[in-house]
C-alpha positions in Angstrom: 11.9 -0.5 -14.3 14.8 -2.4 -12.6 14.1 -5.9 -11.4 12.0 -6.1 -8.2 14.1 -9.0 -6.9 17.5 -9.0 -8.6 18.9 -11.8 -6.5 16.2 -14.2 -7.9 17.8 -13.9 -11.3 21.1 -15.4 -10.2 21.9 -19.0 -9.2 22.9 -17.9 -5.7 23.1 -20.4 -2.9 22.7 -17.6 -0.4 19.8 -18.3 2.0 16.8 -16.2 1.1 14.1 -17.5 3.5 14.2 -19.5 6.7 11.0 -20.5 8.5 11.9 -22.8 11.5 14.1 -25.6 10.2 13.1 -25.1 6.6 15.1 -22.8 4.3 15.4 -21.8 0.6 18.3 -20.3 -1.2 17.7 -17.7 -3.8 18.1 -20.3 -6.5 15.6 -22.6 -4.8 13.2 -19.8 -4.2 13.4 -18.8 -7.9 12.6 -22.4 -8.9 9.7 -22.9 -6.5 8.2 -19.4 -7.1 8.8 -19.5 -10.8 7.1 -22.8 -11.1 4.1 -21.5 -9.2 4.0 -18.3 -11.2 3.7 -20.4 -14.4 0.4 -21.7 -13.1 -1.1 -18.2 -12.6 -1.4 -17.0 -16.2 -5.2 -16.9 -16.3 -5.8 -15.4 -12.8 -6.7 -11.7 -12.8 -5.9 -11.6 -9.1 -4.8 -14.3 -6.7 -5.6 -14.6 -3.0 -2.9 -16.0 -0.7 -3.9 -17.7 2.6 -1.3 -15.8 4.6 -0.2 -18.2 7.3 3.3 -17.6 8.8 4.9 -20.2 6.6 7.4 -20.6 3.8 4.5 -21.4 1.5 3.0 -17.9 2.0 6.3 -16.2 1.1 6.8 -18.3 -2.0 3.1 -17.8 -3.1 3.4 -14.0 -2.8 6.7 -14.0 -4.7 5.1 -16.2 -7.4 2.3 -13.7 -7.9 4.7 -10.8 -8.1 6.9 -12.6 -10.6 3.8 -13.4 -12.7 2.5 -9.8 -12.6 -0.7 -11.0 -10.9 -2.0 -8.8 -8.1 -1.7 -10.6 -4.8 -4.4 -10.3 -2.1 -2.9 -11.5 1.2 -5.7 -12.9 3.5 -5.5 -12.9 7.2 -6.1 -16.4 8.5 -7.8 -15.0 11.5 -10.4 -13.0 9.5 -14.0 -13.4 10.7 -16.6 -14.8 8.3 -18.1 -11.4 7.5 -14.8 -9.7 6.9 -13.5 -12.6 4.8 -16.6 -12.7 2.6 -16.3 -8.9 2.0 -12.6 -9.2 1.0 -13.3 -12.0 -1.4 -16.3 -10.4 -3.0 -14.5 -7.1 -3.3 -11.2 -8.4 -4.8 -12.7 -11.2 -6.9 -9.6 -13.4 -6.9 -9.4 -16.0 -9.7 -7.7 -18.6 -7.4 -6.2 -19.0 -4.0 -2.7 -20.1 -3.1 -2.1 -22.0 0.1 0.0 -24.3 2.1 -1.0 -27.9 1.0 -1.9 -28.7 4.6 -4.1 -25.6 5.2 -7.9 -26.0 5.5 -9.6 -23.1 3.9 -12.9 -21.6 5.1 -15.7 -20.5 2.9 -15.8 -18.5 0.6 -12.1 -19.2 -0.1 -12.8 -22.9 -0.3 -15.1 -22.2 -3.2 -12.2 -20.8 -5.3 -9.9 -22.8 -7.5 -7.0 -23.8 -5.3 -3.3 -24.0 -6.1 -1.1 -25.6 -3.4 2.3 -24.0 -3.1 5.0 -26.7 -3.5 8.3 -26.1 -1.8 9.4 -29.8 -1.9 12.7 -31.0 -3.3 11.5 -31.5 -6.8 10.0 -28.0 -7.0 13.0 -26.3 -5.6 15.5 -28.2 -7.8 13.6 -27.7 -11.0 15.1 -25.8 -14.0 13.8 -22.3 -13.7 13.1 -19.5 -16.1 11.5 -16.3 -14.7 8.9 -14.4 -16.6 9.6 -10.9 -18.0 9.5 -8.0 -15.4 5.9 -6.5 -15.3 5.3 -2.8 -15.7 6.3 -0.6 -12.8 2.9 0.9 -12.4 1.0 -2.4 -12.4 -0.7 -3.5 -9.2 1.5 -5.7 -7.1 -0.5 -6.2 -3.9 -4.0 -5.4 -2.7 -3.8 -5.1 1.1 -6.9 -4.6 3.1 -7.2 -2.0 5.8 -8.3 -3.0 9.3 -11.8 -1.6 8.7 -12.1 0.3 12.0 -14.5 2.9 10.5 -16.4 0.6 8.0 -15.8 -2.4 5.8 -12.0 -2.9 5.0 -10.8 -1.1 1.9 -8.5 -2.7 -0.6 -5.4 -0.7 -0.9 -3.8 -1.1 -4.4 0.0 -0.9 -4.2 2.1 -0.7 -7.3 5.5 -2.3 -7.9 6.9 1.2 -8.2 5.6 2.1 -4.7 7.1 -1.0 -3.1 10.5 -0.8 -4.9 11.0 2.9 -4.2 10.0 2.5 -0.5 12.3 -0.4 0.1 15.2 1.4 -1.6 14.6 4.5 0.6 14.7 2.2 3.7 17.9 0.6 2.3 19.5 4.1 2.4 18.0 5.1 5.8 18.8 1.8 7.6 22.0 1.0 5.7 20.4 -2.3 4.8 22.6 -4.7 2.8 22.7 -8.2 1.5 24.7 -9.2 4.6 21.8 -8.5 6.9 19.7 -11.3 8.4 16.3 -9.9 9.4 14.5 -11.7 12.3 10.8 -11.2 13.0 7.6 -13.0 13.9 5.1 -10.6 12.3 2.0 -11.6 10.4 2.4 -11.9 6.7 -0.8 -10.1 5.6 0.2 -6.5 6.6 2.8 -4.0 5.3 5.1 -4.5 8.3 5.5 -8.2 8.2 5.0 -8.9 4.4 6.4 -5.9 2.5 9.1 -4.7 4.9 9.7 -8.1 6.5 9.7 -10.5 3.5 10.0 -8.4 0.3 12.6 -6.1 2.0 15.2 -8.8 2.6 14.5 -10.4 -0.8 15.0 -7.0 -2.7 18.3 -6.5 -0.8 19.5 -10.0 -1.6 19.7 -10.7 2.2 18.0 -13.2 4.4 14.7 -13.4 6.3 14.5 -15.6 9.4 10.9 -15.9 10.4 10.2 -17.3 13.9 6.7 -18.5 13.1 5.4 -17.1 16.4 6.9 -14.7 18.8 8.9 -15.8 21.8 11.8 -14.3 23.7 13.7 -17.5 23.4 13.1 -17.5 19.6 14.4 -13.9 19.4 17.5 -14.8 21.5 18.4 -17.8 19.4 17.8 -16.1 16.1 19.9 -13.0 16.9 22.6 -15.1 18.5 22.7 -17.3 15.4 23.6 -14.5 13.0 20.6 -12.2 13.0 21.5 -8.6 12.5 18.1 -6.8 12.4 14.9 -7.3 14.4 11.4 -6.0 13.5 8.7 -6.0 16.1 5.7 -4.2 17.5 5.5 -2.5 20.9 3.8 -5.5 22.6 6.8 -7.6 21.6 9.4 -5.1 22.8 7.5 -4.7 26.0 7.8 -8.5 26.6 11.5 -8.3 25.6 12.0 -5.5 28.1 10.4 -7.6 30.9 12.5 -10.7 30.0 15.8 -8.7 29.9 15.5 -8.3 33.7 16.3 -12.0 34.2 17.7 -13.3 30.9 21.3 -12.3 30.2 21.4 -14.3 27.0 18.6 -12.2 25.6 20.4 -9.0 26.7 23.5 -10.2 24.9 21.6 -11.1 21.7 19.8 -7.7 21.5 23.0 -5.8 22.3 24.7 -7.6 19.4 22.1 -6.7 16.8 22.8 -4.0 14.3 19.3 -2.6 14.2 16.2 -3.0 16.4 13.1 -1.5 14.7 9.7 -1.0 16.2 6.5 0.0 14.3 2.8 -0.3 13.8 2.1 1.7 17.0 4.1 4.0 19.3 6.6 2.3 21.6 6.1 3.7 25.1 9.0 5.8 26.4 9.2 3.5 29.5 10.0 0.5 27.3 12.5 2.6 25.3 14.4 3.4 28.5 14.3 -0.1 29.9 15.6 -1.7 26.8 18.4 0.9 26.4 19.4 0.5 30.0 19.6 -3.3 29.6 21.2 -3.5 26.2 22.8 -0.2 25.4 20.8 -0.2 22.1 18.3 2.4 21.1 15.1 1.1 19.4 14.5 2.8 16.0 10.9 3.8 15.3 9.3 4.5 11.9 5.9 5.6 10.7 3.8 4.3 7.8 0.4 3.2 6.7 -1.0 0.6 4.4 -1.8 3.4 1.9 1.7 5.1 2.1 4.1 2.3 3.1 6.8 4.0 5.2 7.0 7.8 5.4 9.5 8.6 8.1 12.1 6.8 10.2 14.9 7.4 12.7 17.9 6.7 10.6 20.6 4.2 11.4 23.1 7.0 11.4 20.8 9.5 12.9 20.3 10.9 16.4 18.1 8.6 18.5 15.1 10.4 19.8 12.5 8.3 21.6 9.0 9.6 21.2 9.5 10.5 17.5 9.2 8.6 14.3 12.2 10.3 12.7 12.6 12.3 9.6 11.0 11.8 6.1 12.5 9.1 3.9 14.2 10.0 0.7 11.7 11.1 -1.9 8.9 11.5 0.7 7.4 15.0 1.5 5.5 15.6 4.7 3.5 18.5 6.0 1.1 19.3 8.8 -2.2 21.1 8.2 -4.4 22.9 10.7 -8.2 22.7 11.1 -8.6 25.5 8.5 -6.6 23.5 5.9 -3.6 25.8 6.1 -0.1 24.5 6.2 1.5 24.7 9.7 4.8 26.7 9.2 8.0 24.7 9.5 9.2 26.8 12.4 6.0 26.1 14.4 6.9 23.2 16.6 3.9 23.4 19.0 0.8 23.4 16.7 -0.8 20.0 16.3 -1.9 19.4 12.7 -3.0 16.5 10.5 0.0 14.9 8.8 -0.2 14.7 5.0 2.3 13.0 2.7 3.2 12.7 -0.9 5.8 10.8 -2.9 6.4 7.7 -5.0 5.4 5.5 -2.0 1.7 6.3 -2.2 -0.9 3.7 -3.1 -2.7 3.9 -6.5 -6.3 3.7 -5.4 -8.8 2.0 -3.1 -10.1 -0.9 -5.1 -13.7 -0.3 -6.4 -13.9 2.9 -4.3 -13.2 6.0 -6.4 -15.1 8.1 -3.9 -12.9 7.1 -1.0 -9.8 7.5 -3.1 -10.8 11.1 -4.0 -11.7 11.9 -0.4 -8.3 10.6 0.8 -6.3 13.4 -1.0 -5.8 17.1 -0.6 -4.5 17.9 -4.0 -1.5 15.6 -4.4 -1.2 15.1 -0.6 -2.6 12.0 1.1 -4.5 12.8 4.3 -3.2 10.3 6.9 -5.7 11.1 9.6 -2.8 11.1 12.0 -2.1 14.2 14.1 1.5 15.3 14.6 4.0 18.1 15.4 7.4 18.5 13.8 10.6 19.4 15.7 12.9 22.2 14.5 15.2 19.7 12.8 12.3 17.8 11.0 11.7 15.0 13.4 8.0 14.0 13.4 6.1 13.3 16.6 2.8 11.5 16.2 0.1 12.7 18.6 -2.5 10.1 17.6 -5.4 9.5 15.2 -7.5 12.5 14.4 -10.7 10.4 15.1 -9.8 8.8 18.4 -6.6 10.3 19.9 -7.1 14.0 19.6 -9.0 15.3 22.6 -10.4 18.8 22.7 -10.9 19.7 26.3 -11.3 23.2 27.9 -10.1 24.9 24.7 -7.0 22.8 24.4 -6.0 20.2 21.8 -4.5 17.3 23.7 -2.9 14.2 22.2 -3.7 10.9 23.9 -0.3 9.4 23.3 1.7 11.7 25.6 -0.7 11.0 28.5 -0.5 7.3 27.8 3.3 7.5 28.0 3.2 9.1 31.4 0.7 6.6 32.8 2.8 3.7 31.5 5.7 5.0 33.5 3.8 4.2 36.7 5.0 0.9 38.2 1.5 -0.2 38.9 0.3 0.2 35.3 0.7 -2.6 32.8 -1.3 -1.1 29.9 -2.9 2.3 29.3 -5.2 3.9 26.8 -6.6 7.4 26.8 -9.8 8.6 25.1 -12.1 11.6 25.2 -15.8 11.6 26.1 -18.4 14.4 25.8 -18.5 16.8 28.7 -20.9 19.7 29.1 -18.3 22.0 30.7 -15.0 21.0 29.0 -16.4 19.9 25.6 -14.5 16.6 26.1 -13.1 15.1 29.3 -10.1 12.9 29.4 -10.7 9.2 30.4 -7.8 6.8 31.2 -8.3 3.1 30.7 -5.8 1.1 32.9 -4.8 -2.5 33.1 -3.1 -2.9 36.5 0.3 -4.6 36.7 -1.1 -6.6 39.7 -4.7 -7.8 39.1 -5.3 -7.9 42.8 -4.2 -4.3 43.5 -5.4 -1.3 41.5 -3.3 1.9 41.5 -4.8 4.9 43.2 -6.9 7.0 40.7 -5.9 10.3 42.2 -2.2 9.4 42.2 -2.4 8.6 38.4 -4.2 11.9 37.6 -1.7 13.9 39.7 1.2 12.1 37.9 -0.1 13.3 34.6 -0.7 16.9 35.8 2.8 17.0 37.3 4.7 15.7 34.3 2.6 17.4 31.6 0.1 20.1 32.5 -3.0 20.3 34.8 -5.4 20.5 31.8 -4.1 17.1 30.6 -5.1 15.3 33.9 -7.5 12.4 33.4 -10.9 13.2 34.8 -11.9 9.6 35.1 -9.8 6.4 35.5 -11.4 3.1 34.5 -9.9 -0.4 35.0 -9.9 -3.3 32.6 -8.4 -6.8 32.6 -6.9 -6.2 29.1 -7.1 -3.6 26.3 -8.7 -4.7 23.0 -5.9 -5.0 20.4 -5.6 -6.0 16.7 -3.1 -8.4 15.2 -0.4 -5.8 15.1 -0.8 -4.9 18.8 -2.6 -1.6 18.2 -5.3 -0.7 20.8 -8.8 -0.7 19.2 -10.2 2.2 21.1 -13.6 2.0 19.5 -14.0 -1.4 21.2 -13.6 0.0 24.7 -16.8 0.0 26.6 -19.1 2.8 25.4 -16.7 4.0 22.8 -18.1 2.3 19.6 
């Protein structure tokens, strides 16, 4: 296998990582990560306390250089979740920022502080031999919405092939400076957002935390790409109404990418109207990395997640398990994928690994349709976003998009509930834009019926102060009242 990070094997002074006012060149990163890697020889696996810091990035790279599987740990994990992850992955040690206070049971593990001081970054460096391509690189835990989080084992081959496919689709080069403020324990923020720039020989500029001012300054200061989730782009769209500097910074970026959840069409339109730029969406999972994307040289199509990446095959399958014909653009089916991007296994869960596959195809659990030219439209999760009402199969996402277009709606989620007559009735959960004035329920239902179809009309509208969301901004529908 070729080197995972070719630029680390040079003495390049090109900036690799910048977190706030601290930065490392590729030469400095190689020295600091190489020195840490030399201390990991005896660890079968290593946990990384994944704060949004330079130390986290260096610690992950050190594990990858040493060929030691890295388990990124969410610093916001609850006690029960954290105990499960540590017991399941059995790391031999934990890497952390020297200033971090570790909770139990991490504090019970042997600890190695990641040193990015002057002595560590100026040391003479010699990197270890490249590990086998099929060896485990990362063990990333799922969100655990349907049970305890599962450890997804990702090989070096899966990571390298996926990042190279994104290089081709996004025309990603060593000249690019990626800006983001994403967490470093998920695929989006860590694999795409840290390992992506490092594999390309480019630069990551991590904001530490999201702010519209931070985005403005980073893009104005040379940033060429921005990664974000819909919540971030929604806030950027709001800020663009009164911040010409932000508008200019976004307009000057080469690529604006949104992921981890669907970006509402209303925000697509607002950002394009303000900046002249189209937001590119992509679709992936922890188990598959990225599967599809709107290409940098492709036709922008809001509401879709683009076409399959190089080397990735996708298909949709109906309830009977039969493949939906390519010419059928209306039938909603479960999206299945195959390719070199797929994970190796669920750690310690051979039963779950077997159940996740249909032959060589991974069952994503996401429902989708495909346009005539191959663009994929995600309808929603099979378990929570596909509503069977009155003999129709209805995707929650398209209803949510219509509701979000109403000026009195700040947030919207749509679910199905048992109904004696319809099988399931459509329920809309609304966060009003003005907490003192709720939109009219009949008006919202009529809006959906008028723009989509009468059978997609919400039968009930319920109001909340906020929707429950995870760290990546996805709505946790199972935590809505009465939905668990």
